[in-house]
Residue, then its C-alpha position, 0 to 999 in steps of 0.5 A: m622155850k616158853k612152852n617148854l618152861l610152862l610144861f616143866c612147871f606144870a609137871v612139877l606142880f602136878g607132881l607135888s600135888l599128887q605127892a601131897q594127896n598120897s601123903d594122907c594115908d586115910q585118903c590113900p586107896y592102897s592098904d597094908n591090910i593083907s588077908y590070906t586064904d589057904n584053899n588047901t585046908a579044910p575049914a574048921q567045924k567050929p571057929v575058935t574064938q578068943p577067951a571071954n575073960n582073963r581069969v585063966k590059970r597059968i598053963s605052961v608048955y614044957p620042956n622048952p626047947a623040946s626035942d621029941y615031945f612036950a607036955l602041959t603043966d595043967a590041962t584042966n580046962v583044955n580040950q584040944i591042942f593045935v600046933f602052928n608053924i611060924l607061918g600060921r599053918k596048922v601042923r599038928s593037933f591033939k586031943i587032950e589026955n591028962h598027964n600025957k606027952y605030945n609027940i612032935s619028933e617028926l616036926p623040923r627044928g624051929r619055932y612053933l605056936v601051941q594053942l590050947v583050946d577049951s571045950n567051947n572052942k575058946i582059946v585058953t592060951t597060946q604059947r611059943l615052943n622051940k623045937k630043937 
């Protein structure tokens, strides 16, 4: 009986000490930082980087929601447009043409991110777009 009681106390104390150790997230060997690499897509020629300054003209994507196309209010410093689905997969890309409409009629209904990139491969802005 004493042996069983000692084993039980040991198990409880050992369990509490493990619980106390794992409550400190800085010491925990597990991490919530998950990275994903898609090996099915070709790597970009130049990586796209964040803008160097915040002095960017306000550019909008319209109409929003869109059904067959979208356009930009001002494409002055924009060289390319990338359209990403909600999972982050690039589904369309366009070269900029001033006063042009960009066809998205073949995309399914849903939410998309439209990323505008300048000639130096810096992100000008990223806008949400609803496709109906």
